[in-house]
C-alpha positions in Angstrom: 0.0 0.0 0.0 2.8 2.4 0.7 4.0 2.3 -2.9 0.5 3.3 -4.1 0.2 6.2 -1.7 3.5 7.6 -3.2 2.1 7.2 -6.7 -1.1 9.1 -5.7 1.0 12.0 -4.3 3.0 12.2 -7.5 0.3 12.1 -10.1 -2.8 13.5 -8.4 -1.9 17.1 -9.2 -2.6 17.1 -13.0 -6.1 15.7 -12.4 -7.1 18.8 -10.4 -6.5 21.0 -13.4 -7.2 18.8 -16.3 -10.5 17.0 -16.7 -12.0 15.5 -19.9 -13.4 18.0 -22.3 -16.8 19.6 -21.3 -19.7 17.6 -22.6 -17.6 14.4 -23.2 -17.5 12.8 -19.8 -21.1 11.8 -20.2 -20.6 10.4 -23.7 -22.5 7.2 -24.2 -20.5 4.0 -23.7 -20.3 1.7 -26.7 -22.8 -1.0 -27.0 -22.1 -4.4 -25.5 -20.2 -6.8 -27.8 -22.3 -8.2 -30.5 -23.7 -11.6 -29.9 -22.3 -13.8 -32.7 -24.9 -16.4 -32.0 -27.9 -14.1 -32.4 -30.3 -14.0 -35.4 -29.3 -17.3 -37.1 -29.2 -17.0 -40.9 -30.8 -19.5 -43.3 -28.1 -21.2 -45.4 -29.9 -19.9 -48.5 -29.8 -16.3 -47.4 -26.8 -14.3 -48.7 -24.3 -13.3 -46.0 -24.8 -9.7 -44.9 -21.0 -9.4 -44.4 -18.6 -8.4 -47.1 -16.6 -11.3 -48.5 -12.9 -11.4 -49.0 -11.8 -11.3 -52.7 -9.4 -14.2 -53.3 -6.8 -14.0 -56.1 -8.4 -17.1 -57.6 -11.4 -15.0 -58.3 -9.7 -13.2 -61.2 -12.9 -11.5 -62.4 -13.4 -9.9 -59.0 -9.8 -8.7 -58.7 -10.1 -7.3 -62.2 -13.2 -5.4 -61.1 -11.1 -3.8 -58.4 -8.4 -2.9 -60.9 -11.0 -1.3 -63.2 -12.3 0.9 -60.4 -8.8 2.2 -59.7 -7.9 2.6 -63.4 -5.0 0.2 -63.1 -3.6 -2.1 -65.8 -2.6 -4.8 -63.4 -1.5 -5.9 -59.9 2.1 -7.1 -59.8 2.8 -9.1 -56.7 6.5 -9.7 -56.0 8.5 -11.5 -53.4 12.0 -12.7 -52.7 12.7 -15.1 -49.8 9.6 -14.0 -47.8 10.4 -10.3 -47.8 6.8 -9.4 -48.8 4.4 -11.1 -46.4 1.4 -9.7 -48.2 2.3 -11.3 -51.5 3.2 -14.6 -49.7 -0.1 -14.6 -47.8 -2.2 -13.9 -51.0 -0.3 -16.0 -53.5 0.5 -18.8 -51.0 3.3 -20.6 -52.8 4.0 -24.1 -51.6 7.1 -24.5 -49.5 9.4 -21.5 -49.1 10.7 -20.3 -52.5 13.7 -18.1 -52.0 14.3 -16.7 -55.5 12.5 -13.7 -56.9 9.0 -14.4 -58.3 6.3 -12.2 -59.8 2.6 -12.8 -60.2 0.8 -10.4 -62.5 -3.0 -10.1 -62.5 -3.9 -7.9 -65.6 -7.0 -5.8 -65.9 -7.9 -8.0 -68.8 -6.9 -11.5 -69.6 -5.4 -14.3 -67.5 -2.7 -13.9 -64.8 0.9 -14.6 -65.5 3.5 -16.0 -63.1 7.2 -15.5 -63.5 9.2 -17.9 -61.3 12.6 -19.6 -61.2 12.6 -22.9 -63.1 13.8 -24.7 -60.0 10.8 -23.5 -58.0 8.0 -23.8 -60.6 6.2 -26.5 -58.7 5.6 -24.1 -55.8 3.2 -22.2 -58.0 1.3 -25.0 -59.7 -1.9 -24.0 -58.0 -2.0 -20.6 -59.6 -4.4 -19.7 -62.4 -2.9 -18.4 -65.6 0.3 -18.8 -67.6 3.7 -19.8 -66.0 6.9 -18.2 -67.3 10.3 -19.4 -66.0 13.8 -18.0 -65.8 17.2 -19.3 -64.7 19.5 -16.3 -64.3 19.2 -12.5 -63.8 19.6 -11.7 -67.6 16.7 -14.1 -68.3 14.6 -12.6 -65.4 15.0 -9.1 -66.7 14.1 -10.2 -70.3 11.0 -12.1 -69.1 9.8 -9.3 -66.8 9.9 -6.8 -69.6 8.0 -9.2 -71.8 5.4 -9.6 -69.0 5.0 -5.8 -68.7 4.8 -5.0 -72.4 1.9 -2.7 -73.1 1.3 -2.1 -69.4 1.1 1.5 -68.3 0.4 1.3 -64.6 0.5 -1.5 -62.0 -0.2 -1.7 -58.3 2.7 -2.9 -56.1 3.2 -3.3 -52.4 4.6 0.2 -52.2 3.7 3.3 -50.4 4.8 6.8 -51.6 7.5 8.1 -49.2 6.8 5.0 -47.0 3.7 6.8 -45.7 2.2 3.4 -44.8 5.1 1.1 -43.9 2.9 -2.0 -43.5 2.2 -1.9 -47.2 5.7 -0.7 -48.3 7.2 -4.2 -48.9 8.9 -4.1 -52.4 12.5 -2.9 -52.4 13.7 0.2 -54.2 15.8 -1.7 -56.7 12.9 -3.8 -57.9 10.7 -0.7 -58.2 13.5 0.8 -60.4 13.4 -2.3 -62.7 9.6 -2.0 -63.1 9.8 1.7 -63.8 12.6 1.2 -66.3 10.2 -0.9 -68.3 8.1 2.3 -68.7 5.5 1.3 -66.1 4.0 3.7 -63.5 4.0 2.2 -60.0 1.1 2.8 -57.7 0.3 1.5 -54.2 -1.7 -1.7 -53.8 -3.0 -0.6 -50.4 -6.7 -0.6 -51.5 -6.4 -3.9 -53.2 -4.8 -5.4 -50.1 -7.7 -4.3 -48.0 -10.2 -6.1 -50.2 -8.2 -9.3 -50.7 -6.3 -9.8 -47.4 -7.9 -7.5 -44.7 -11.5 -8.4 -45.2 -12.4 -11.3 -42.9 -15.3 -13.0 -44.7 -17.8 -15.3 -43.0 -15.3 -18.0 -42.1 -12.9 -15.5 -40.7 -15.5 -13.7 -38.7 -16.6 -17.0 -37.1 -13.0 -17.9 -36.4 -12.4 -14.5 -34.8 -15.3 -15.0 -32.3 -13.9 -18.4 -31.4 -10.5 -16.7 -30.6 -12.4 -14.0 -28.6 -14.0 -16.6 -26.4 -10.7 -18.2 -25.7 -8.7 -15.1 -24.9 -11.4 -13.8 -22.5 -11.4 -17.1 -20.7 -7.6 -17.1 -20.5 -7.5 -13.6 -19.1 -10.1 -14.5 -16.5 -8.2 -17.6 -15.5 -4.9 -15.7 -15.3 -6.2 -13.1 -12.9 -7.9 -15.8 -10.8 -4.6 -17.5 -10.6 -2.9 -14.3 -9.4 -5.6 -13.9 -6.7 -5.2 -17.5 -5.5 -1.4 -17.1 -5.3 -1.6 -13.9 -3.4 -4.2 -15.2 -1.0 -2.0 -18.2 -0.3 1.1 -16.2 0.2 2.8 -17.9 -2.7 5.2 -15.9 -4.8 4.0 -15.2 -8.4 5.8 -13.3 -11.2 4.7 -11.7 -14.4 6.5 -14.5 -16.3 4.6 -17.2 -14.3 1.3 -15.7 -15.4 2.5 -15.2 -19.0 3.6 -18.8 -19.3 0.4 -20.1 -17.8 -1.5 -18.2 -20.6 1.0 -19.5 -23.2 0.2 -23.0 -22.1 -3.5 -22.3 -22.2 -3.2 -20.9 -25.7 -1.5 -24.1 -26.9 -4.1 -26.3 -25.2 -7.0 -24.3 -26.8 -5.4 -24.5 -30.3 -4.4 -20.8 -30.4 -1.3 -19.2 -31.9 0.1 -15.8 -31.2 3.0 -14.0 -29.6 3.6 -14.4 -25.9 1.2 -12.1 -24.1 2.1 -9.0 -22.1 1.8 -9.4 -18.4 3.0 -6.3 -16.7 2.8 -5.3 -13.0 3.6 -2.1 -11.1 6.0 0.3 -12.8 6.4 -2.1 -15.7 3.0 -1.1 -16.9 4.4 2.3 -17.7 6.3 0.8 -20.6 3.8 0.1 -23.5 6.3 -2.3 -25.1 7.2 -4.3 -22.1 7.0 -8.1 -22.4 8.3 -10.3 -19.5 10.7 -13.1 -20.2 12.5 -15.8 -18.1 15.3 -13.4 -17.3 13.3 -10.2 -17.1 10.3 -10.5 -14.9 8.9 -8.8 -11.7 7.1 -10.3 -8.8 3.4 -9.4 -8.6 2.5 -7.9 -5.2 -0.6 -6.8 -3.4 -1.5 -3.3 -4.5 0.1 -3.7 -7.9 -1.6 -2.5 -11.1 -1.6 -5.5 -13.5 -2.0 -5.1 -17.3 -2.6 -8.2 -19.4 -2.6 -7.9 -23.2 -3.6 -10.9 -25.3 -3.5 -11.4 -29.1 -4.2 -14.8 -30.6 -6.1 -16.7 -33.4 -7.2 -20.2 -34.0 -4.4 -22.2 -35.7 -6.3 -22.7 -39.0 -6.0 -21.0 -42.4 -9.2 -18.9 -41.7 -8.0 -17.8 -38.3 -8.4 -14.1 -37.5 -6.7 -12.5 -34.6 -8.6 -11.3 -31.5 -6.9 -8.7 -29.3 -7.7 -7.4 -25.8 -6.0 -5.5 -23.0 -7.3 -5.7 -19.5 -6.3 -3.6 -16.4 -6.7 -4.8 -12.8 -5.4 -3.9 -9.4 -4.4 -6.5 -6.8 -6.3 -4.7 -4.0 -9.7 -4.0 -2.6 -10.0 -0.7 -4.3 -8.4 1.1 -7.3 -6.2 4.1 -6.5 -7.8 7.3 -7.9 -4.9 8.3 -10.2 -5.1 4.9 -11.9 -8.9 5.0 -12.1 -8.9 8.5 -13.6 -6.2 7.7 -16.2 -8.2 4.6 -17.3 -11.4 6.6 -17.4 -9.8 9.0 -19.9 -8.4 6.2 -22.0 -11.7 4.4 -22.1 -13.6 7.5 -23.0 -11.1 8.2 -25.7 -11.8 4.7 -27.0 -15.5 5.5 -27.0 -14.9 8.7 -29.0 -13.3 6.6 -31.7 -16.2 4.2 -31.8 -18.6 7.2 -31.9 -16.9 8.7 -35.0 -16.8 5.4 -36.9 -20.4 4.7 -36.1 -21.5 8.2 -37.1 -19.7 7.9 -40.4 -21.2 4.5 -41.1 -24.7 5.9 -40.5 -24.0 8.7 -42.9 -22.4 6.3 -45.4 -19.2 8.3 -45.2 -15.8 6.7 -44.8 -13.5 7.4 -42.0 -9.7 7.2 -42.4 -7.4 5.6 -39.8 -5.7 8.9 -39.3 -9.1 10.7 -38.5 -9.9 8.1 -35.8 -6.5 8.5 -34.2 -6.9 12.3 -34.3 -10.2 12.1 -32.4 -8.8 9.9 -29.6 -5.7 12.0 -29.2 -7.7 15.3 -29.3 -9.9 14.0 -26.4 -6.8 13.0 -24.4 -5.2 16.3 -25.1 -8.2 18.2 -23.8 -8.0 16.1 -20.6 -4.5 17.6 -20.2 -2.7 14.3 -20.9 -1.6 14.6 -24.5 2.1 14.1 -23.4 1.2 10.7 -22.0 0.4 9.1 -25.4 3.1 6.9 -26.6 1.6 5.0 -29.5 -1.1 5.0 -32.2 -4.8 4.3 -31.3 -5.0 0.9 -33.0 -4.1 -1.3 -35.9 -5.6 -3.6 -38.5 -6.1 -7.3 -37.6 -6.8 -10.2 -40.0 -4.9 -13.5 -40.5 -1.9 -11.5 -39.3 -1.7 -9.5 -36.0 -0.5 -6.5 -38.0 -3.2 -6.8 -40.6 -3.4 -5.4 -44.2 -6.1 -2.9 -43.5 -6.0 0.7 -42.3 -4.4 1.4 -39.0 -5.8 4.0 -36.6 -2.7 6.1 -36.8 -1.8 9.7 -37.3 0.9 9.5 -34.6 3.6 7.1 -35.8 2.6 7.5 -39.5 -0.3 9.1 -41.2 -2.6 6.4 -42.4 -5.0 8.0 -44.9 -6.6 4.8 -46.0 -10.4 4.4 -45.4 -11.7 1.9 -42.9 -13.3 -0.7 -45.1 -16.5 -2.6 -44.2 -15.7 -6.3 -43.6 -12.3 -5.5 -42.0 -11.3 -5.4 -38.3 -9.0 -3.5 -36.1 -8.1 -2.7 -32.5 -9.0 0.5 -30.7 -6.7 0.8 -27.7 -5.7 4.3 -26.4 -3.1 4.2 -23.7 -1.7 6.6 -21.2 1.7 6.1 -19.6 3.4 7.8 -16.6 7.1 6.8 -16.8 8.3 5.2 -13.5 4.8 5.0 -12.1 2.1 3.2 -14.2 0.4 2.9 -17.5 -3.1 1.9 -18.6 -4.7 0.9 -21.9 -8.4 0.4 -22.9 -8.1 -1.9 -25.9 -10.8 -3.8 -27.7 -11.2 -5.6 -31.0 -13.7 -4.2 -33.5 -15.3 -5.5 -36.7 -16.6 -3.0 -39.2 -19.9 -4.4 -40.4 -21.8 -2.7 -43.2 -24.2 -1.2 -40.6 -21.4 0.1 -38.4 -18.7 -1.0 -36.0 -19.1 -4.0 -33.7 -17.0 -4.4 -30.6 -16.1 -8.1 -30.4 -14.3 -8.2 -27.1 -15.6 -7.0 -23.7 -15.1 -3.3 -23.4 -13.7 -2.5 -20.0 -15.1 0.7 -18.5 -13.2 0.7 -15.2 -10.2 -0.9 -13.7 -11.0 -4.2 -12.1 -10.3 -4.5 -8.3 -9.2 -8.1 -7.7 -9.7 -8.0 -3.9 -7.2 -10.8 -3.1 
């Protein structure tokens, strides 16, 4: 308790002078998470959720190209350097030599691959061209691009969106030398990779169920250990969750389990040689990200804050209140735009949350973006809620998902984060993980 009293003395002062913006403290909380089991749909009824466009559906991809006035989409990879192309094209094995897959606005696709790795691309539709050396590769690529004026590539002008900027500068030079204009494939990626589809949405809700249960079990374990006077560390709790993930068929990075001052570091992850003991009175932050270990698996993400005490210290409670209200501001903007049939960009949503936090007098406590896209990858191919680390001007696309997780950090003291997973349905955003409105008192 003594440590918490010291914290209160240090951080209580800003709260006396800086409260949330007038008229926002009473903002409505987001609706409860959508019930994935409600309103069963007849098998003959078309799905109300946008479907993911697969590369095998050449006609659909060509429709996207037509809308953007592009002559083609040129997917490229070398030894796994472009995870977007690898995920979409899905070559068998792990080809290490350069390969291209061109989907033209008209006609059938063309693959250009090393002759020794041709079998890795047998499943692809269209023509297969092969090469053996760099001279042959350059000649074949020029032939592939003959008559093409513009192509989409995993490229972002001035690296504005690093998650899409995957093709190296040298390869871009080769493409441009063939007289072809290079444009970003960011919109194509949203419709072919970032959209969940029916199977993905179902798999996401399965992952949500599991991570919620794992979080509850982890906090119950902490309470039991503290009640019994048994030492327990952040790493102990993390490894218990990791084991639970494996038992439940989930995959994902080791979760964040932070206690006390370690919560003030938003990038802290405990390890066997870097872990603190969890004590009575500590703030505990658990951040989970996992998906079912299947091809259709979509990540679910949640961060939860709890205090190992009977009550939550006021500075922690106030900080979390601001973070959760900022989260609600983001949801309100996205929902309002959906009702008006107007898109919102990732940068706009990030701006709204940070503006709210700034009016609360805590703008200097923000250390990361508001959220990021989630799909088959934890860092998904859709728009990130970001105008902080980078300016993501992509529109949030119906059928995609993302996290909303504003955080506030007080170095050397504590940090809180109010993070949920969200699915953007055609009718508006759906929170898929429980939305925490106040810090949980564990009462060990």
